N, C-alpha and C positions, 0 to 999 in steps of 0.2 A: 478829485480831479486827476485825470490820467496824464501821465508824462508823455512827452513826444515819442519816446521810444516805445511806450506801450501802445500808443495810437498806431504807430507804424506796424507794430506786431499784429494788431487787430486787422488792419487793412490787408496785410499779407495773408492772414488766415482766411479772411473772407474771400480773397482771390483764389485761394486754393480749395474753396468749398468747405472749409472747416468752421465749426462754431467756436466762438471764444470759450475757453475753459473757465469755469467759475469754481471757486473754492467750494469743496463739499461741506455742506453744513452738517453739523453733528446732530443726529437725531436724539432727541431727549424723550425719555419715558414719561408719560403724563403722571402728574402727582397723584398719589393715592392708589395707583395700580401696581401691585406687587406681583412679580413673577414667581410662580411656584415651581420648584425643581422636581424632577421625578423622585428624588430621594425623599422629599417632603411628603409626597403622595404615599410612598411605601410606608413611611413612619405612621401616617394617619391610619392606613389600612391595618397595620399591625396592632395599633392601639385599639381599634374597633374590635378586631378578632379577639384580643386579649380580654376586653371588657365583656364580650359575648360569652366567652369561655368561662369567665368568672361568674356571670349570671346563671349560666347553665349548671355550673357546679353547685351553686347555692340552691337552685331549684331542685336538683337531684337530692341534695342533703335534706331539704324540707320534705320532699316526697317520701324519702326513706324514713324520716322521723314520724310522719303521719301514718305510714303503713305499720310502723312499730307500735304506735299508740293504738291503732285499730286492732291489731293482733292482741295486744294486752287486754283491751276492753272485751274482745270476744272470749278470751280465755277466762276472764273474771266472770263473765256472764254464764259461761258453761259450768264453771265451778260453783257458782251460786245456784244454778238450776239443779246440779247434782246434789248439793247440800240440801236444797228444799225437798227433793224427792227422797233423799235418805232420811231426812227428819220426819217426813210424812209416814214413811215406812216404819221407822222406829216408833212413832207415836201410835200407829195402828197395832204394831206388835205388842206394845206396852198395854194398850187397851184390851187386846185379846187375852193377854196373860192375866190381867186383872180380872176380866170377866170370867175366865175359866176358874180362877181361884175362888171367886165368890160363889159360882155355881157348885163347885166341889163342896163348899161348906154348907150350901143349902140342901143338897141331895140327902144327907142323913136326916134332915128335918122331914123331908118328903117321905123317907122310909118309915119314920116313926108315925107319921100321919096314917100311912097305909096299914101299918101294924095295928094302930089303935082302931081304925075303922073295921079291920078284919075281925077284931076281937069283940065287936059289938054284937050282941045276940039279936035274934029276929024281933023279940019283944021290945028291945030298946032302940031299934032303928028309927022309930017314929018319935022318939023322945027329943026334947029341945036340945040336949047336949049333943046327941049324935047328929042331929040336923045342922047344928052350928059347926061341928067339926067337918061335916061334909061340904058345907058352903065355903069354909076357909080353904079346904083342900082343893076344891074346884078353882077358886080364885088364884091360889098359888100355882096350880098347873097351867092356868090360862096365861099368867104372866111369864112363866117359863117358856111357854110355847111362843109368845110374842118376842121373846129374846132368841128365838130359833133353837131352843133346847127341846129335844125330842127323845122319847124312850126308844130303845133298840128292840125291834121285834125278836122274840126268842123262841117260845114254845111252838113247835111244828116247823121251825126253820132249820135248814141244813146248817150244821156247825161251821162257823166261820171264825177263825182265830183273830181276825181283825176286829171283830165285835164281841166275840164270846170268850169267856174264860171257863174252860171245863174243869170243874173241881171234883167230879165223880162220874162214874159210868153206871148205867142202870139198864134193866131189861124192860121191854115194853111190847105189848101186842098191838098197840095202836100206831106206833111210829117205826119206821125202818131204821136200820143201823146208820149211825152218823147224824141222826136228827136230834135236836134238842127236845127232851121229853119233859124237863122241869126247869123252872126259873127260880133260883134261890135268892138272887138279888138283882133288881132291875138295873140295866145299864142305860146310859144316856149319851147322846151326841150333841155337840154345840157347833153349829154351822158346818155340818158334815164331817167334823172331826170328833173322835171319841173322847169324851170326858171321863167316863167310867165304863169299863167292860161289864157285860152281863155275866153273873156267876150262874153257871148252868150245869145240869146233869145231862149227859149225852147217852143215847142208846148204844149199847155195845154192838 
């Protein structure tokens, strides 16, 4: 209830065209609504950037580790492939060495067969013993040929130090100088490499 003095004051203000002044009410912030300061937003942004940077760094470390493992696997595969090729090459070389060694031991047997057959007279060539020796000799030479063992051409060929071993010189009306006139021991090749040189006599 207003006092008389207050009523008089209101009347006076109305007469002067002024509205009565009321006490300002204090605005209250609704409950549950929190104001966020610019400093808080900056802190949040910094935290997000820091977290992103940490994740990027972790991903870079993982990528580097993966690349390192891939490189290691590639190196090991290359080393294994080189080892396999080297092993195959060594195996082939060992086989070739072994085959050459066996062939070198068989050739003297072939020489003896040829000497034996050359010593058979004309009357004995049709005999059972001579025929048997001839059959065994043919079989032996067939097997050597299947192994790629071949005799070296000699008589009538031009002397070639890669295939022929000249042990003597001779004169000949049939062949020119530098040509093989006589074969003293037959030579052989195994897969295009010389196993034993031919021992020959060359025309002067």
